[in-house]
C-alpha positions as CSV (number, residue, x, y, z in Angstrom):
1,M,-7.7,-19.3,-4.3
2,T,-4.5,-18.8,-6.2
3,D,-1.9,-16.3,-5.1
4,D,-2.5,-14.3,-8.3
5,R,-6.2,-14.1,-7.6
6,L,-5.7,-13.0,-4.0
7,I,-3.3,-10.3,-5.0
8,S,-5.6,-9.1,-7.8
9,L,-8.5,-8.9,-5.4
10,L,-6.5,-7.0,-2.8
11,K,-5.4,-4.5,-5.5
12,Q,-8.9,-4.1,-6.8
13,A,-10.2,-3.5,-3.3
14,N,-7.5,-0.9,-2.7
15,I,-8.3,0.9,-6.0
16,F,-12.1,0.9,-5.4
17,L,-11.6,2.0,-1.8
18,D,-9.4,4.9,-2.9
19,Q,-12.0,5.9,-5.5
20,Y,-14.8,5.7,-3.0
21,E,-12.8,7.8,-0.5
22,R,-12.0,10.5,-3.1
23,E,-15.6,10.8,-4.1
24,A,-17.0,10.8,-0.5
25,L,-14.4,13.3,0.7
26,R,-15.1,16.0,-1.9
27,G,-16.7,18.4,0.6
28,F,-14.0,17.9,3.2
29,E,-11.1,19.5,1.4
30,I,-8.8,16.6,2.5
31,T,-7.3,13.6,0.7
32,P,-8.0,10.0,1.7
33,A,-4.6,9.7,3.3
34,Q,-5.3,12.9,5.3
35,S,-8.7,11.5,6.2
36,H,-7.2,8.3,7.5
37,M,-4.7,10.3,9.6
38,L,-7.3,12.7,10.9
39,N,-9.6,9.8,11.9
40,Y,-6.7,8.2,13.7
41,L,-6.0,11.4,15.6
42,L,-9.7,11.9,16.4
43,K,-9.9,8.5,18.2
44,F,-8.3,10.2,21.3
45,P,-8.5,13.9,20.7
46,E,-7.1,14.9,24.1
47,Q,-3.9,12.8,23.5
48,T,-0.7,14.4,22.2
49,Y,0.9,12.4,19.3
50,S,4.3,12.3,17.7
51,A,4.9,11.1,14.1
52,T,7.0,8.2,15.6
53,D,4.0,7.1,17.8
54,I,1.7,7.1,14.7
55,R,4.2,5.2,12.6
56,L,4.7,2.5,15.3
57,D,1.0,2.2,15.9
58,T,-0.3,2.2,12.3
59,G,2.6,0.8,10.2
60,V,2.2,3.7,7.8
61,S,5.5,4.9,6.3
62,K,7.4,7.9,7.7
63,A,7.0,9.7,4.3
64,A,3.3,9.1,4.1
65,I,2.7,10.3,7.7
66,S,4.8,13.4,7.1
67,S,2.9,14.2,3.9
68,S,-0.5,13.7,5.6
69,L,0.5,15.8,8.6
70,K,1.8,18.6,6.4
71,G,-1.5,18.8,4.5
72,L,-3.6,18.7,7.7
73,K,-1.4,21.4,9.2
74,Q,-1.7,23.6,6.1
75,K,-5.5,23.2,6.2
76,G,-5.7,24.1,9.9
77,Y,-6.7,20.7,11.3
78,I,-3.5,20.3,13.5
79,T,-0.7,22.2,15.0
80,I,2.8,20.9,15.5
81,R,5.0,22.2,18.2
82,Q,8.5,21.4,19.5
83,V,8.8,19.2,22.6
84,P,10.7,21.4,25.1
85,E,12.6,18.5,26.6
86,D,13.8,17.2,23.2
87,E,14.2,19.5,20.3
88,R,14.2,16.5,17.9
89,K,10.6,15.6,18.8
90,K,7.4,17.4,17.8
91,E,3.9,17.1,19.3
92,I,0.9,16.9,17.0
93,L,-2.2,18.6,18.4
94,L,-5.8,18.8,17.0
95,T,-7.2,22.2,16.4
96,S,-10.8,23.3,17.0
97,K,-11.4,22.9,13.3
98,A,-10.5,19.2,13.5
99,L,-12.8,18.7,16.5
100,D,-15.6,20.6,14.7
101,I,-15.4,18.2,11.7
102,R,-15.5,15.1,13.9
103,R,-19.2,14.4,13.6
104,R,-19.0,14.7,9.8
105,M,-16.0,12.3,9.7
106,D,-17.8,9.8,12.0
107,E,-20.8,9.9,9.6
108,H,-18.4,9.4,6.6
109,M,-16.8,6.4,8.3
110,R,-20.3,4.9,9.1
111,R,-21.4,5.2,5.4
112,R,-18.1,3.7,4.2
113,R,-18.4,0.8,6.6
114,E,-22.0,0.1,5.4
115,C,-20.8,0.2,1.8
116,L,-17.8,-2.0,2.3
117,C,-19.6,-4.6,4.5
118,R,-23.0,-4.8,2.8
119,G,-24.0,-8.5,2.5
120,I,-21.1,-9.8,4.6
121,S,-21.9,-11.5,7.9
122,R,-20.2,-10.7,11.2
123,E,-18.4,-14.1,11.1
124,E,-17.2,-13.5,7.6
125,L,-15.9,-10.1,8.5
126,E,-14.0,-11.5,11.5
127,T,-12.5,-14.2,9.3
128,M,-11.4,-11.6,6.7
129,E,-10.0,-9.4,9.4
130,D,-8.0,-12.3,10.9
131,G,-6.7,-13.3,7.4
132,L,-5.8,-9.7,6.5
133,E,-4.0,-9.2,9.8
134,K,-1.9,-12.3,9.1
135,I,-1.1,-11.1,5.6
136,V,0.0,-7.7,7.0
137,D,2.1,-9.4,9.7
138,N,3.7,-11.7,7.1
139,M,4.5,-8.7,4.9
140,K,6.0,-6.8,7.8
141,Q,8.2,-9.8,8.7
142,E,9.3,-10.1,5.1
143,H,10.1,-6.4,5.0
144,I,12.2,-6.7,8.2
145,R,13.9,-9.8,6.9
146,R,14.8,-8.1,3.6
147,N,16.0,-4.9,5.2
148,S,17.8,-6.2,8.2
149,Y,21.6,-6.2,8.3
150,D,22.9,-9.5,6.9
151,T,25.8,-10.8,9.0
152,N,26.4,-13.6,6.6
153,T,29.4,-12.4,4.6
154,D,30.6,-15.6,3.0
155,G,28.1,-15.3,0.1
156,T,26.3,-18.5,0.7
157,D,23.0,-17.1,1.6
């Protein structure tokens, strides 16, 4: 497979997944990004989260996390409160509305998984997951490399 073909397939998959999410979430009043964030938070509903924790765990950008959390807060799925010991930090807590929608979200995820994985064996899924994890790791490393402080000041890089 050529690099161009791989990139094209990844972009197509992303576009179709986004379209699927938008259609499937019509009755939920939330966006695909907010759905992704809510599903993440619902994994451990008793846990208290911070935006930094989420960013470090998911790799999602600070801006995307902030936007999703803002929307979820406005829609009543989460509350955000100051951490008494550190005024710079905020805790993200699920509301009863978020806990009430959990069953519907789980069903949505199950249907999405069935749609995405139809006709793909468990072994093929594991291989794809391994490959995609490597691609993500490579891209993270490249991002770090490009955005790290370059100590070489002689212009020979």
